[in-house]
C-alpha positions in Angstrom: -20.2 10.3 10.7 -17.3 10.0 8.3 -14.3 12.1 9.0 -12.1 13.5 6.3 -9.1 11.5 5.3 -6.0 13.3 4.1 -3.1 11.8 2.2 0.4 13.0 2.7 2.9 12.1 0.0 6.7 12.2 0.3 10.0 10.5 0.6 11.3 8.1 3.2 13.3 10.8 5.0 10.1 12.7 5.7 7.5 9.9 6.1 9.6 6.9 7.1 9.2 7.0 10.9 5.4 7.2 10.5 5.3 4.5 7.9 7.6 2.3 10.0 5.2 2.4 13.0 2.2 1.5 10.9 3.9 -1.3 9.0 5.5 -2.7 12.1 2.1 -3.0 13.8 0.2 -4.5 10.7 2.8 -6.7 9.1 5.2 -7.7 11.9 2.9 -7.7 15.0 -0.4 -8.7 13.5 0.7 -10.9 10.5 3.9 -12.3 11.8 6.1 -11.1 8.9 9.8 -11.2 9.9 11.6 -7.9 10.2 14.1 -9.0 7.6 11.4 -9.6 5.0 9.5 -6.4 5.9 12.5 -4.1 5.7 13.7 -4.9 2.2 16.0 -1.9 1.7 13.9 -0.4 -1.1 12.1 2.3 1.0 14.6 5.1 0.2 13.9 4.8 -3.6 10.1 4.8 -3.1 7.4 7.5 -3.0 5.5 7.0 0.3 1.9 7.8 1.3 0.4 8.3 4.8 -3.3 8.5 5.4 -4.4 10.7 8.2 -7.7 11.4 9.9 -7.8 14.4 12.3 -4.0 14.4 12.2 -3.7 10.7 13.3 -1.7 8.5 10.9 -3.8 5.4 10.2 -2.4 3.9 7.0 0.5 3.8 4.6 1.5 2.6 1.1 4.5 3.0 -1.2 5.1 3.3 -4.9 8.3 1.8 -6.3 10.1 3.4 -9.2 9.0 0.6 -11.5 5.3 1.3 -10.9 4.7 -1.4 -8.2 2.5 -0.4 -5.3 3.3 -2.1 -2.0 3.3 -2.2 1.7 -0.3 -1.1 1.8 -1.3 -1.2 5.5 -4.1 0.3 7.6 -4.2 0.0 11.3 -6.9 -2.5 12.5 -9.0 0.2 14.3 -9.3 2.2 11.1 -10.2 -0.5 8.6 -13.4 -0.4 6.7 -13.5 3.4 6.6 -12.1 4.1 3.1 -8.5 4.7 4.2 -7.1 1.9 2.0 -9.1 3.2 -1.0 -7.8 6.7 -0.4 -4.2 5.4 -0.2 -4.6 3.3 -3.4 -6.2 6.2 -5.3 -3.2 8.5 -4.3 -0.6 5.9 -5.3 -2.4 5.2 -8.6 -2.7 9.0 -9.4 1.0 9.5 -8.5 2.0 6.6 -10.8 -0.1 8.2 -13.6 1.6 11.6 -13.1 5.0 9.9 -13.2 4.1 8.4 -16.6 3.5 4.8 -15.7 1.1 3.1 -18.2 0.2 0.5 -15.6 0.7 -0.3 -11.9 1.2 -3.7 -10.4 1.1 -5.1 -6.9 1.2 -8.4 -5.0 -2.0 -8.8 -3.1 -2.6 -11.0 -0.1 -5.3 -13.3 -1.4 -7.8 -12.3 1.3 -7.5 -8.7 -0.1 -8.1 -9.6 -3.8 -11.7 -8.3 -3.8 -10.6 -5.0 -2.4 -8.1 -4.5 -5.3 -10.6 -5.8 -7.8 -13.0 -3.1 -6.8 -10.3 -0.6 -7.7 -10.0 -2.2 -11.2 -7.0 -4.5 -10.6 -7.0 -7.9 -12.4 -5.2 -10.9 -10.9 -2.8 -12.9 -13.0 -0.6 -15.9 -12.5 -0.7 -18.5 -9.8 -0.9 -17.9 -6.0 2.4 -17.8 -4.3 3.7 -17.4 -0.7 5.4 -14.2 0.4 6.5 -14.1 4.0 4.4 -17.2 4.5 1.2 -15.5 3.3 -0.6 -16.4 0.1 -0.5 -13.7 -2.6 -1.4 -13.1 -6.2 0.1 -10.6 -8.7 -2.4 -8.0 -9.9 -2.2 -5.2 -12.4 -4.2 -2.1 -13.4 -3.8 -0.4 -16.8 -3.8 3.4 -16.4 -5.8 5.4 -18.9 -4.3 8.2 -20.9 
């Protein structure tokens, strides 16, 4: 049985505590990213997204003012249920509404196929970010 996923959209002041808890668990605890690298100081300028299922916050993402999507994270117990897709669709739609002609992201290489299924195309060479291999990806938004 699939439960309904809702996406909340807002600023750091309203969603920051929830996003922090999810990102701390996924990036710092699970993946070993340093706190200094995770908290880059850009959150107050971003549009944030929280995915909820029956009121429980299970995932987050952010949209930077330049059209980059980042910090996409879903708690381990909730993966594989469409939460990441719902977050990405919300961020892409918000970017479109804000007038961006394309969105970009830096994907961990193990997640390339996930983003490709959403229409993103990888470009450039692989690089390390926080010790994790990444590739740049972009998605052209239709008019």
